[in-house]
C-alpha positions in Angstrom: -115.6 -11.3 6.6 -113.3 -14.5 7.4 -111.2 -14.4 4.4 -110.1 -18.0 4.8 -113.5 -19.5 4.4 -114.5 -19.5 0.5 -118.1 -20.7 1.0 -120.7 -20.6 3.5 -123.3 -23.4 3.1 -126.8 -22.4 4.6 -129.3 -24.9 5.6 -132.6 -24.3 7.4 -133.8 -27.5 8.9 -137.2 -28.4 10.6 -138.4 -31.7 11.3 -135.6 -33.4 9.1 -134.9 -36.0 11.6 -134.4 -38.7 8.4 -132.8 -36.4 6.2 -130.5 -34.2 7.7 -127.7 -36.4 8.3 -128.0 -37.7 5.0 -127.6 -34.2 3.5 -124.4 -33.2 6.0 -122.8 -36.0 5.2 -123.2 -35.0 1.2 -120.6 -32.3 2.2 -118.8 -33.9 4.6 -117.5 -36.6 2.5 -116.3 -33.7 -0.1 -113.6 -31.8 2.1 -115.0 -28.7 3.8 -111.4 -27.6 4.2 -112.3 -23.8 3.0 -115.9 -24.2 3.6 -118.3 -23.7 6.4 -121.8 -25.1 7.2 -124.3 -23.1 9.2 -127.3 -24.9 10.4 -130.2 -23.6 11.2 -132.7 -25.5 13.5 -135.8 -23.7 13.2 -137.9 -24.9 16.4 -138.0 -28.7 15.2 -140.0 -30.9 17.5 -138.5 -34.4 16.5 -134.8 -35.2 17.0 -133.3 -32.7 14.0 -131.6 -30.9 16.7 -129.8 -33.8 18.5 -128.7 -35.0 15.3 -127.3 -32.2 14.1 -124.8 -31.3 17.5 -124.0 -34.9 17.3 -122.7 -34.6 13.8 -121.1 -31.2 14.5 -119.4 -32.0 17.4 -117.1 -34.1 14.9 -116.5 -31.8 12.5 -115.4 -28.1 13.1 -117.0 -26.6 9.9 -120.3 -27.1 11.1 -121.9 -24.3 12.9 -125.4 -24.7 14.6 -128.3 -22.3 15.6 -131.0 -23.2 17.4 -133.9 -20.8 17.6 -137.8 -20.6 17.7 -139.8 -21.6 14.7 -139.8 -18.5 12.5 -140.3 -19.9 9.2 -137.4 -20.9 6.2 -137.1 -17.4 5.4 -136.3 -16.1 8.9 -133.7 -19.2 9.1 -131.9 -18.5 5.7 -131.5 -14.6 6.8 -130.2 -15.7 10.3 -127.9 -18.1 8.6 -127.0 -15.2 5.9 -126.2 -12.8 9.0 -123.7 -15.1 10.4 -121.7 -16.5 7.1 -118.3 -15.5 7.1 -117.7 -16.7 3.5 -116.8 -14.9 0.5 -119.4 -16.9 -1.3 -123.2 -18.2 -0.1 -124.7 -21.4 -1.0 -128.6 -21.9 0.4 -129.1 -25.6 0.9 -132.2 -27.2 1.6 -132.2 -30.1 4.9 -133.0 -33.0 2.7 -131.2 -32.6 -0.7 -128.0 -33.4 -1.7 -125.2 -32.4 -4.5 -123.6 -34.3 -6.8 -120.0 -36.3 -6.4 -117.2 -33.8 -6.7 -119.5 -30.8 -6.8 -117.6 -29.1 -3.6 -114.3 -29.2 -5.7 -116.0 -28.5 -9.0 -117.3 -25.1 -7.3 -113.8 -24.3 -5.5 -111.8 -24.5 -8.7 -114.7 -22.2 -10.5 -114.7 -19.9 -7.8 -111.1 -19.4 -7.4 -111.2 -18.4 -11.1 -113.1 -15.2 -10.2 -115.0 -14.3 -13.1 -116.3 -10.9 -12.2 -120.0 -12.1 -11.4 -122.3 -11.9 -8.4 -124.4 -15.4 -9.4 -123.2 -18.4 -10.3 -126.1 -21.0 -11.6 -125.5 -24.8 -12.4 -127.6 -27.6 -13.7 -129.7 -29.5 -11.7 -132.1 -32.4 -11.3 -135.6 -32.9 -9.3 -136.6 -36.6 -7.9 -139.9 -37.5 -7.5 -139.9 -41.2 -6.2 -138.1 -42.7 -9.2 -139.3 -39.9 -11.4 -136.4 -37.7 -12.6 -136.1 -34.4 -14.4 -133.7 -32.8 -15.4 -132.9 -28.8 -15.6 -129.8 -28.6 -17.7 -129.5 -25.3 -20.4 -126.5 -26.4 -22.5 -127.1 -23.6 -24.7 -125.9 -21.4 -21.9 -122.9 -23.6 -20.7 -119.9 -21.8 -19.7 -121.1 -18.1 -20.3 -121.4 -15.2 -18.6 -124.7 -13.9 -18.9 -125.2 -10.3 -18.4 -128.6 -7.8 -18.6 -130.7 -7.7 -20.5 -129.8 -11.2 -21.8 -130.1 -12.6 -18.5 -133.3 -11.5 -17.4 -135.0 -12.2 -20.9 -133.9 -15.6 -20.6 -134.9 -16.6 -17.3 -138.4 -14.5 -17.6 -138.9 -16.4 -21.2 -138.2 -19.8 -19.6 -135.2 -20.5 -21.5 -132.9 -21.0 -18.4 -134.4 -21.9 -14.9 -132.9 -21.8 -11.5 -133.6 -23.4 -8.2 -132.4 -21.6 -4.8 -130.0 -24.6 -4.5 -128.8 -24.5 -7.7 -127.2 -20.8 -7.2 -124.2 -19.3 -5.3 -124.0 -16.0 -4.6 -121.4 -13.5 -3.7 -121.4 -12.3 -0.2 -120.9 -8.9 -0.5 -123.2 -8.7 -3.0 -126.4 -9.8 -1.0 -125.1 -7.4 2.0 -124.7 -4.5 -0.4 -128.2 -4.8 -1.8 -130.1 -5.6 1.5 -130.8 -9.1 -0.4 -133.1 -11.1 2.0 -136.0 -13.5 2.0 -139.2 -12.0 3.0 -140.2 -13.2 6.8 -143.9 -15.2 6.7 -143.4 -16.1 3.3 -143.9 -19.6 3.4 -144.2 -20.6 -0.3 -142.6 -19.3 -3.1 -139.7 -16.9 -1.3 -137.4 -18.8 -3.4 -138.5 -17.3 -6.5 -139.2 -13.9 -5.1 -135.4 -14.0 -3.8 -134.0 -15.0 -7.2 -136.2 -12.4 -8.9 -135.1 -9.4 -6.5 -131.4 -10.9 -7.0 -131.7 -10.9 -10.9 -132.7 -7.1 -10.7 -129.5 -6.3 -8.9 -126.9 -8.3 -10.5 -124.5 -7.6 -13.1 -123.8 -10.6 -14.4 -124.2 -14.2 -13.9 -122.2 -16.8 -14.9 -123.6 -20.6 -15.8 -122.7 -24.2 -16.1 -124.6 -26.7 -17.4 -122.7 -29.5 -15.2 -125.2 -31.1 -12.6 -124.4 -30.1 -9.1 -127.7 -30.0 -6.9 -130.4 -33.1 -6.5 -133.9 -31.8 -5.2 -135.6 -34.1 -3.7 -139.4 -33.5 -3.9 -141.1 -35.3 -0.7 -145.0 -35.8 -0.5 -144.9 -34.2 2.9 -142.7 -30.9 2.2 -143.4 -27.6 1.6 -143.4 -27.9 -2.3 -146.4 -29.9 -2.3 -148.4 -27.2 -0.9 -148.5 -26.4 -4.8 -150.7 -29.3 -5.0 -153.8 -27.4 -3.2 -154.2 -23.6 -2.7 -154.4 -21.4 0.5 -154.3 -17.6 0.9 -150.5 -18.0 1.5 -150.1 -19.3 -2.0 -152.2 -16.5 -3.4 -150.2 -13.8 -1.8 -146.8 -15.4 -2.6 -148.2 -15.1 -6.3 -148.9 -11.2 -5.6 -145.5 -10.1 -4.4 -143.9 -11.9 -7.6 -146.6 -10.2 -9.6 -146.1 -6.8 -7.9 -142.2 -7.4 -9.0 -143.0 -8.2 -12.4 -145.0 -4.9 -12.5 -142.2 -2.7 -11.0 -139.9 -0.3 -12.6 -136.9 -2.9 -12.7 -139.1 -5.2 -14.8 -141.4 -2.8 -16.7 -138.2 -1.2 -18.9 -138.7 -1.5 -22.6 -135.7 -4.4 -23.1 -137.8 -6.8 -20.5 -141.4 -5.6 -20.2 -142.7 -8.0 -22.7 -140.6 -10.9 -21.0 -141.8 -10.0 -17.5 -145.2 -9.6 -18.7 -144.6 -13.2 -20.1 -143.1 -14.6 -16.6 -146.3 -13.0 -14.9 -148.5 -14.5 -17.3 -147.3 -17.6 -16.6 -147.4 -17.1 -12.8 -151.1 -16.4 -13.3 -151.9 -19.2 -15.2 -150.5 -22.0 -13.2 -152.1 -20.3 -9.9 -155.4 -20.0 -11.0 -155.2 -23.9 -12.5 -154.4 -25.0 -9.2 -156.9 -23.0 -7.8 -159.5 -24.1 -9.8 -158.3 -27.9 -9.5 -158.2 -27.5 -5.5 -161.4 -27.7 -3.3 -160.0 -24.3 -1.4 -162.9 -21.6 -1.7 -162.5 -18.0 -0.8 -164.7 -15.7 -2.2 -161.7 -12.6 -1.7 -159.4 -15.0 -4.2 -162.0 -15.8 -6.8 -162.6 -12.0 -7.3 -158.9 -11.5 -6.9 -158.2 -14.0 -9.7 -161.1 -12.5 -11.9 -159.3 -8.8 -11.6 -156.2 -10.3 -12.6 -157.2 -11.8 -15.9 -156.6 -8.3 -17.2 -153.0 -8.8 -16.8 -153.6 -11.6 -19.7 -153.7 -8.5 -22.0 -150.3 -7.1 -21.6 -147.8 -7.4 -24.6 -145.8 -10.0 -24.2 -143.5 -12.3 -25.7 -144.0 -16.0 -27.0 -141.8 -18.0 -24.9 -142.0 -21.9 -24.6 -144.3 -23.3 -26.5 -146.4 -25.3 -23.6 -146.4 -22.3 -21.6 -147.7 -19.7 -24.5 -150.5 -22.0 -25.0 -151.8 -22.0 -22.0 -151.6 -18.3 -21.7 -153.5 -18.0 -24.9 -156.3 -20.6 -24.2 -156.4 -18.9 -20.6 -157.5 -15.8 -22.4 -160.4 -17.2 -24.0 -161.9 -18.7 -21.1 -165.1 -17.3 -19.5 -163.1 -17.1 -16.0 -165.7 -15.2 -14.3 -168.5 -17.7 -15.3 -165.9 -20.7 -14.5 -165.1 -19.4 -11.1 -168.3 -18.6 -10.0 -169.6 -21.9 -10.7 -166.7 -23.8 -9.4 -166.0 -21.8 -6.2 
């Protein structure tokens, strides 16, 4: 590993010709002296690759990897395999970071807080609508388990894949990678796996990452429903039911998070025009997880779970689907 590179920024790119230059210039304008950017072009069919290569010709800190389309998970894994930095940051190709963020990270990481993961505040933008994810109660604190898992699973502390920095050796030693072929929710699965392995996480409430939700982005898949989406839910469900998340200290928190995932996916499925007999039966079967002992988390989430327990789910799904 190249000790001169502090941070490897990994960006998967697929058909983002209208956004990728802005994203790359966000970093270039903030001094890349001890950083590298690895852009993995995932078989783009537009001018994404040409734009990346043109920018890379003028900035030696940008590495370009071109591959056949294999999905965002494989693209991130390829970037990780080629990263030489002490720390890893995963960035989406259409998002940005706030002014001064690279210097802020540089100074923070130099302090070496003996943590595997660093997490930060962020905000999302949908058109002109802005939502902030900033948790001041945890600002400048090192969180260790079980408090770390309890805070995340109870939704008192939220992360985005692009609001975290990971120690490279930590990812490699624990074989932490994204699941190939998983098209929706691969980021949450990765975070769950990382939290199960880390000893400590440092949180800073500074707003570092700006998440742009586009009408044509993968995130919009949550407005409809598909077999891929249900499979993604199943993977996260099984992680919550695994031995790492069913310890005495956190199982009620894990059950709450699982129940929240179930209800969110169920409601999306009911509202969608997607119909599938097998998935309908699986939702009916999985209602049993609402009976698991769980904490009361955020009020809105807890209320939704309690109301879902009362629904005549089998009748509703049979009528609607």
